[in-house]
C-alpha positions as a Markdown table, in Angstrom:
| # | Residue | x | y | z |
|---|---|---|---|---|
| 1 | Val | 20.9 | 6.3 | -0.2 |
| 2 | Thr | 23.8 | 8.7 | -0.9 |
| 3 | Ser | 25.3 | 9.1 | -4.4 |
| 4 | Pro | 27.2 | 7.4 | -5.9 |
| 5 | Gly | 25.2 | 4.6 | -3.8 |
| 6 | Ser | 22.6 | 2.4 | -4.9 |
| 7 | Leu | 20.1 | 0.5 | -3.2 |
| 8 | Val | 20.0 | -2.9 | -5.1 |
| 9 | Leu | 17.1 | -5.2 | -4.5 |
| 10 | Asn | 17.5 | -8.7 | -6.2 |
| 11 | Arg | 15.4 | -11.2 | -4.3 |
| 12 | Pro | 14.3 | -14.6 | -5.2 |
| 13 | Asp | 10.6 | -13.8 | -3.6 |
| 14 | Val | 8.1 | -11.3 | -3.9 |
| 15 | Phe | 8.9 | -8.4 | -1.7 |
| 16 | Thr | 7.6 | -5.4 | -0.3 |
| 17 | Ile | 9.6 | -2.4 | 0.7 |
| 18 | Thr | 7.9 | 0.0 | 3.4 |
| 19 | Asn | 11.1 | 1.9 | 4.5 |
| 20 | Leu | 11.2 | 5.6 | 3.6 |
| 21 | Ile | 13.9 | 6.1 | 0.8 |
| 22 | Ala | 15.8 | 9.3 | 0.6 |
| 23 | Gly | 19.1 | 11.0 | -0.5 |
| 24 | Ser | 20.7 | 11.5 | -3.7 |
| 25 | Gly | 21.5 | 8.1 | -4.8 |
| 26 | Ser | 19.6 | 5.6 | -6.7 |
| 27 | Met | 17.4 | 2.4 | -6.2 |
| 28 | Ala | 17.5 | -0.7 | -8.8 |
| 29 | His | 15.3 | -3.9 | -8.9 |
| 30 | Val | 16.7 | -6.8 | -10.7 |
| 31 | Gly | 14.5 | -9.5 | -11.7 |
| 32 | Pro | 12.8 | -12.0 | -11.5 |
| 33 | Thr | 10.2 | -11.3 | -9.2 |
| 34 | Asn | 7.9 | -8.3 | -8.1 |
| 35 | Leu | 8.9 | -5.7 | -5.8 |
| 36 | Asn | 6.1 | -4.0 | -4.2 |
| 37 | Val | 6.6 | -0.4 | -3.1 |
| 38 | Thr | 4.7 | 1.6 | -0.6 |
| 39 | Thr | 5.3 | 5.0 | 1.0 |
| 40 | Gly | 4.0 | 4.3 | 4.6 |
| 41 | Gly | 6.8 | 6.4 | 6.0 |
| 42 | Gly | 6.1 | 9.3 | 3.7 |
| 43 | Ala | 7.1 | 10.3 | 0.5 |
| 44 | Asn | 10.1 | 8.6 | -1.2 |
| 45 | Thr | 12.3 | 11.4 | -1.9 |
| 46 | Phe | 15.8 | 10.0 | -3.3 |
| 47 | Ser | 16.6 | 11.6 | -6.5 |
| 48 | Gly | 19.4 | 9.4 | -8.2 |
| 49 | Gly | 16.7 | 7.7 | -10.1 |
| 50 | Ser | 15.6 | 4.0 | -10.5 |
| 51 | Thr | 16.2 | 1.3 | -12.6 |
| 52 | Ile | 13.6 | -1.7 | -13.3 |
| 53 | Ser | 15.3 | -4.5 | -15.0 |
| 54 | Asn | 13.5 | -7.7 | -16.2 |
| 55 | Thr | 10.9 | -7.5 | -13.4 |
| 56 | Ala | 7.9 | -6.0 | -12.2 |
| 57 | Val | 7.4 | -3.2 | -10.0 |
| 58 | Val | 3.8 | -2.4 | -7.9 |
| 59 | Leu | 3.3 | 0.5 | -6.4 |
| 60 | Val | 1.1 | -0.1 | -3.5 |
| 61 | Ala | -0.9 | 2.6 | -1.5 |
| 62 | Pro | -0.2 | 2.9 | 2.2 |
| 63 | Val | -3.1 | 2.6 | 4.4 |
| 64 | Thr | -4.3 | 6.3 | 5.0 |
| 65 | Ala | -7.6 | 8.1 | 5.4 |
| 66 | Pro | -8.8 | 9.0 | 3.0 |
| 67 | Val | -7.6 | 6.3 | 0.8 |
| 68 | Leu | -7.1 | 8.9 | -1.9 |
| 69 | Asn | -4.3 | 10.4 | -0.1 |
| 70 | Gly | -2.3 | 7.4 | -0.1 |
| 71 | Val | -2.9 | 6.4 | -3.5 |
| 72 | Gln | -2.1 | 9.6 | -4.9 |
| 73 | Gln | 1.4 | 9.7 | -2.6 |
| 74 | Val | 2.7 | 6.3 | -3.9 |
| 75 | Asn | 1.8 | 7.1 | -7.5 |
| 76 | Ser | 3.8 | 10.4 | -7.4 |
| 77 | Ser | 6.6 | 9.4 | -5.1 |
| 78 | Gly | 7.2 | 5.6 | -4.8 |
| 79 | Leu | 10.1 | 5.8 | -7.0 |
| 80 | Gly | 11.6 | 9.0 | -5.8 |
| 81 | Thr | 12.1 | 12.3 | -8.1 |
| 82 | Gly | 14.5 | 10.7 | -10.5 |
| 83 | Pro | 14.4 | 9.1 | -13.9 |
| 84 | Val | 13.2 | 5.7 | -14.2 |
| 85 | Thr | 15.1 | 3.3 | -16.7 |
| 86 | Phe | 13.6 | 0.2 | -18.1 |
| 87 | Gln | 16.0 | -2.8 | -18.8 |
| 88 | Gly | 15.2 | -6.0 | -20.6 |
| 89 | Ser | 11.3 | -6.6 | -20.4 |
| 90 | Ser | 10.0 | -4.8 | -17.2 |
| 91 | Thr | 6.7 | -3.5 | -15.8 |
| 92 | Leu | 5.4 | -0.9 | -13.7 |
| 93 | Gln | 2.0 | -1.0 | -12.3 |
| 94 | Leu | 0.8 | 2.1 | -10.6 |
| 95 | His | -1.7 | 1.6 | -7.7 |
| 96 | Trp | -5.5 | 1.5 | -8.7 |
| 97 | Ala | -4.5 | 0.1 | -12.1 |
| 98 | Asp | -7.4 | -2.3 | -11.5 |
| 99 | Gln | -9.7 | 0.7 | -11.1 |
| 100 | Gln | -11.3 | 2.9 | -13.3 |
| 101 | Asp | -11.4 | 6.1 | -10.7 |
| 102 | Pro | -13.1 | 4.7 | -7.7 |
| 103 | Asp | -12.8 | 7.9 | -5.5 |
| 104 | Gly | -13.4 | 10.3 | -8.1 |
| 105 | Gly | -10.3 | 12.4 | -7.4 |
| 106 | Gly | -7.8 | 10.8 | -9.7 |
| 107 | Ala | -4.9 | 8.5 | -9.0 |
| 108 | Gly | -2.2 | 11.3 | -8.7 |
| 109 | Asn | 0.6 | 12.5 | -10.8 |
| 110 | Phe | 3.6 | 9.9 | -12.2 |
| 111 | Ala | 6.3 | 13.1 | -12.7 |
| 112 | Asn | 9.5 | 10.9 | -13.1 |
| 113 | Pro | 11.2 | 11.0 | -16.3 |
| 114 | Ile | 11.3 | 7.8 | -18.3 |
| 115 | Asn | 13.9 | 6.2 | -20.3 |
| 116 | Val | 13.7 | 3.1 | -22.4 |
| 117 | Pro | 16.9 | 2.5 | -24.4 |
| 118 | Ala | 17.0 | 0.4 | -27.8 |
| 119 | Gly | 15.8 | -2.9 | -27.3 |
| 120 | Gln | 14.1 | -2.6 | -24.0 |
| 121 | Thr | 10.6 | -2.8 | -23.3 |
| 122 | Ala | 8.4 | -1.0 | -20.8 |
| 123 | Thr | 5.0 | -1.9 | -19.7 |
| 124 | Phe | 2.9 | 0.5 | -17.9 |
| 125 | Trp | -0.2 | -0.5 | -16.0 |
| 126 | Leu | -2.2 | 2.7 | -15.5 |
| 127 | Pro | -5.4 | 3.8 | -13.4 |
| 128 | Gly | -8.4 | 4.8 | -15.0 |
| 129 | Arg | -7.7 | 8.6 | -13.9 |
| 130 | Phe | -4.2 | 9.8 | -13.5 |
| 131 | Glu | -1.5 | 12.3 | -15.0 |
| 132 | Met | 1.5 | 11.3 | -16.4 |
| 133 | Ser | 3.8 | 14.5 | -16.6 |
| 134 | Gly | 7.4 | 13.3 | -16.8 |
| 135 | Ala | 9.6 | 13.5 | -19.9 |
| 136 | Val | 10.1 | 10.0 | -21.9 |
| 137 | Ser | 12.9 | 9.3 | -23.9 |
| 138 | Gly | 14.5 | 6.3 | -25.7 |
| 139 | Leu | 14.5 | 4.0 | -28.6 |
| 140 | Gly | 12.9 | 1.1 | -27.1 |
| 141 | Thr | 9.1 | -0.1 | -27.0 |
| 142 | Ile | 6.7 | 1.1 | -24.4 |
| 143 | Asn | 3.3 | -0.7 | -23.8 |
| 144 | Leu | 0.5 | 1.6 | -22.2 |
| 145 | Gly | -2.1 | -0.6 | -20.8 |
| 146 | Val | -5.0 | 1.9 | -20.0 |
| 147 | Asn | -8.4 | 1.1 | -18.9 |
| 148 | Tyr | -10.5 | 4.5 | -18.9 |
| 149 | Val | -10.7 | 7.6 | -20.9 |
| 150 | Arg | -9.3 | 10.1 | -18.1 |
| 151 | Gly | -5.5 | 9.7 | -18.4 |
| 152 | Asn | -3.4 | 13.0 | -18.9 |
| 153 | Tyr | -0.2 | 12.5 | -20.6 |
| 154 | Ser | 1.7 | 16.1 | -20.3 |
| 155 | Gly | 5.5 | 15.2 | -20.4 |
| 156 | Asn | 7.7 | 16.1 | -23.1 |
| 157 | Trp | 7.9 | 12.9 | -25.7 |
| 158 | Ser | 10.0 | 14.8 | -28.0 |
| 159 | Asn | 13.3 | 12.4 | -27.4 |
| 160 | Phe | 11.3 | 9.2 | -27.5 |
| 161 | Phe | 11.6 | 7.5 | -31.1 |
| 162 | Gly | 10.8 | 4.0 | -30.1 |
| 163 | Thr | 7.6 | 2.2 | -30.5 |
| 164 | Leu | 4.5 | 3.2 | -28.5 |
| 165 | Asn | 1.8 | 0.5 | -28.1 |
| 166 | Val | -1.6 | 1.4 | -26.4 |
| 167 | Val | -3.1 | -1.9 | -25.2 |
| 168 | Ser | -6.0 | -2.9 | -22.8 |
| 169 | Asn | -5.4 | -3.0 | -19.5 |
| 170 | Ser | -5.3 | -6.8 | -18.7 |
| 171 | Ile | -5.1 | -6.0 | -15.1 |
| 172 | Tyr | -8.3 | -4.1 | -15.1 |
| 173 | Asp | -10.0 | -6.9 | -17.1 |
| 174 | Ala | -9.0 | -9.6 | -14.9 |
| 175 | Ala | -10.3 | -7.6 | -12.0 |
| 176 | Asn | -13.6 | -7.0 | -13.5 |
């Protein structure tokens, strides 16, 4: 994807994107159905950012050996390297959101900057053990669905003036 271009996905069905996405452009997923993103072709390196609009994006680990490599890869690079902006009421589910820490090595580092503008809501379903190191900004609402005590938040939140709700991860609760 070359800037100022954008890969826009607006499908009526649940769709899994398995291709490697590279370049300086962006990606947008516009509701109403889920988009599953995997990194079977290697790390997604596009840098123009991602927009999640009135939908859910689920990061799905590719089949790797050991499994942990795929989990860490998709959680770290499934949405490229640019900022992630949430529009409407949208959800991002990291891989192993339904697990505490099955491998003992953590589920990777989600380092993308996050922006939740005023009047918008972002819900994150997070794995039990992970790192979230991207800066967070905006005036909207963030719902953090946590399921364990080993999540590290090291990003700069000084430009986030919205509402933060820490909630029980219902995805984990449903799986267990």
